C-alpha atoms as one frame of an Amber mdcrd trajectory, in Angstrom:
protein
 -40.553  25.600  30.013 -40.428  28.001  27.076 -43.741  26.695  25.800 -45.319
  27.170  29.229 -44.171  30.796  29.241 -45.762  31.317  25.830 -49.032  29.742
  26.941 -49.162  31.736  30.204 -48.718  35.017  28.383 -51.237  34.057  25.738
 -53.752  33.124  28.452 -53.297  36.393  30.354 -53.719  38.409  27.168 -57.069
  36.846  26.386 -58.210  37.116  29.993 -57.376  40.828  30.228 -58.416  41.689
  26.657 -56.754  45.006  27.234 -53.122  44.053  26.429 -53.098  43.020  22.769
 -49.627  44.499  22.196 -47.757  41.988  24.382 -48.274  38.956  22.110 -46.132
  40.335  19.254 -42.989  38.664  20.595 -44.532  35.220  19.942 -44.467  36.023
  16.233 -40.869  37.197  16.484 -39.835  33.917  18.127 -41.606  31.907  15.429
 -39.967  33.921  12.650 -36.524  33.465  14.242 -37.091  29.694  14.513 -38.149
  29.427  10.868 -35.109  31.410   9.728 -32.822  29.233  11.876 -34.331  26.058
  10.393 -33.550  27.372   6.901 -30.069  28.794   7.539 -28.453  26.042   9.639
 -28.906  23.232   7.058 -27.593  25.521   4.309 -24.422  26.227   6.288 -23.752
  22.557   7.044 -24.474  21.571   3.436 -22.000  24.179   2.186 -19.297  22.772
   4.489 -20.054  19.207   3.343 -19.867  20.207  -0.338 -16.531  21.947   0.263
 -15.100  18.745   1.797 -16.491  16.671  -1.095 -14.975  19.003  -3.713 -11.620
  18.795  -1.921 -11.828  14.975  -1.942 -12.621  14.932  -5.682  -9.738  17.300
  -6.460  -7.351  15.023  -4.531  -8.189  11.888  -6.564  -5.112  10.751  -8.508
  -4.231   7.920 -10.857  -3.658   4.751  -8.829  -6.130   5.590  -6.051  -8.645
   2.949  -5.039 -12.143   4.410  -4.829 -15.780   3.415  -4.354 -18.311   5.099
  -6.617 -21.720   6.285  -5.461 -23.109   3.175  -7.137 -20.875   0.860  -5.101
 -18.312  -0.069  -7.783 -14.834  -0.441  -6.275 -11.725  -0.147  -8.399  -8.489
   1.629  -9.202  -8.313   4.916 -11.144  -6.212   4.397 -14.280  -6.744   7.668
 -16.143  -8.217  11.114 -15.445  -9.320  13.247 -18.394 -11.035  16.592 -18.910
 -13.248  17.262 -21.930 -15.183  20.508 -22.359 -14.989  21.297 -18.644 -16.183
  17.792 -17.622 -13.679  15.781 -15.601 -13.951  12.015 -16.015 -11.902   9.071
 -14.850 -11.446   5.506 -16.007 -11.925   2.919 -13.286 -10.360  -0.530 -13.535
 -12.091  -3.247 -11.568 -12.221  -7.025 -11.515  -9.971 -10.005 -10.957  -6.411
 -10.227 -12.259  -7.203 -11.919 -15.588 -10.689 -10.458 -16.014 -10.189  -6.685
 -15.677 -12.988  -4.352 -16.714 -12.637  -0.628 -17.328 -15.453   1.897 -17.049
 -15.558   5.654 -17.513 -17.254   7.778 -14.838 -17.864  11.442 -14.184 -15.782
  12.776 -11.266 -19.004  13.453  -9.327 -19.517   9.669  -9.185 -16.740   9.326
  -6.585 -18.333   8.250  -3.332 -15.277   7.567  -1.199 -11.507   7.296  -1.591
 -10.578   3.975  -0.015  -6.838   4.017  -0.595  -4.630   6.746  -2.025  -1.213
   6.403  -3.611  -0.526  10.123  -3.851   2.298  10.912  -1.415   3.765  14.257
  -2.636   2.370  16.361   0.210   3.346  13.911   2.970   6.483  14.105   5.129
   9.321  11.697   4.237   8.609   9.313   7.126   4.952   9.133   6.215   5.820
   8.610   2.541   7.899   5.538   3.371   5.157   4.123   5.588   2.553   4.828
   2.919   4.631   3.143   0.215   5.050   0.040   2.381   1.330   0.049   3.104
   0.558   0.394  -0.621   2.744  -2.612  -1.403   0.988  -4.698   1.266  -2.441
  -3.724  -0.071  -1.387  -4.517  -3.661  -0.068  -7.940  -2.617  -3.256  -8.657
  -0.670  -5.462  -7.629  -3.618  -3.447  -9.804  -6.015  -3.690 -12.802  -3.675
  -7.446 -12.348  -3.291  -8.014 -12.098  -7.038  -5.835 -15.175  -7.674  -7.768
 -17.113  -5.015 -11.051 -16.002  -6.527 -10.000 -17.143  -9.996  -8.747 -20.461
  -8.639 -11.932 -21.179  -6.675 -14.392 -20.233  -9.410 -15.123 -23.239 -11.630
 -15.148 -22.742 -15.351 -18.432 -22.802 -17.196 -17.701 -26.185 -18.743 -16.839
 -27.728 -15.381 -20.009 -26.405 -13.745 -22.142 -27.678 -16.634 -20.585 -31.140
 -16.437 -21.067 -31.215 -12.671 -24.756 -30.370 -13.052 -25.181 -33.134 -15.638
 -25.922 -30.874 -18.581 -26.811 -31.916 -21.254 -28.997 -34.492 -19.635 -29.257
 -37.811 -21.336 -32.696 -39.105 -22.041 -33.687 -41.697 -19.489 -36.697 -43.012
 -21.350 -36.254 -46.501 -22.701 -37.865 -47.627 -25.853 -39.977 -50.677 -25.352
 -39.439 -53.711 -27.601 -42.422 -54.767 -29.702
C-alpha cells in the first residue's frame, strides 16, 4: 500500500512535469528507513552485550558452564592478571580430570550455578538440594562411563593385535 502511494505520486509528477517539489518526501522516507536499519540493531546489540556482561560477572567458582567452543566443565578458580579475567575449567570423568585455562569472554552459557548468596532462604535450600542431586548424577555418569570404556590393552586383545602370522612354511 505504501509502495503504491509512492508510485502513484511519482507517476503524477512525471506526467505533470510542473510539480517537481512534491517528490522530496520520497527521499526523506528513504533516509529515515536507512537510519532505522542502522540504529535498531545497535540498540538490540547493546542490550545483548549488557546481559552477557552481567552473566560473565555472575560466574563463580563451582558453576558448571559451557564455553563458546562447546567444552563443558566446572569452574575451579577465577583469576585476574593485568586486567584480564581468566578461569580454570575442570572437565572429564572422575579419574581422568583435565583442567584448562580460558579467558572470561569464552563463557558461552552458565548451565548450573552454585552461587546462592542473593537468593531467599527457601530458594537457597531448594538450590542446595538440586546441586546435590546434580553432583550425584554427574558422579554416577562418570563412573558408568569409566566402567563401560574398555582399557587399551583389552581393546587391543579383542581386536587380535598383534596378529600372528598365518603363513605356514612349506617342508622341502
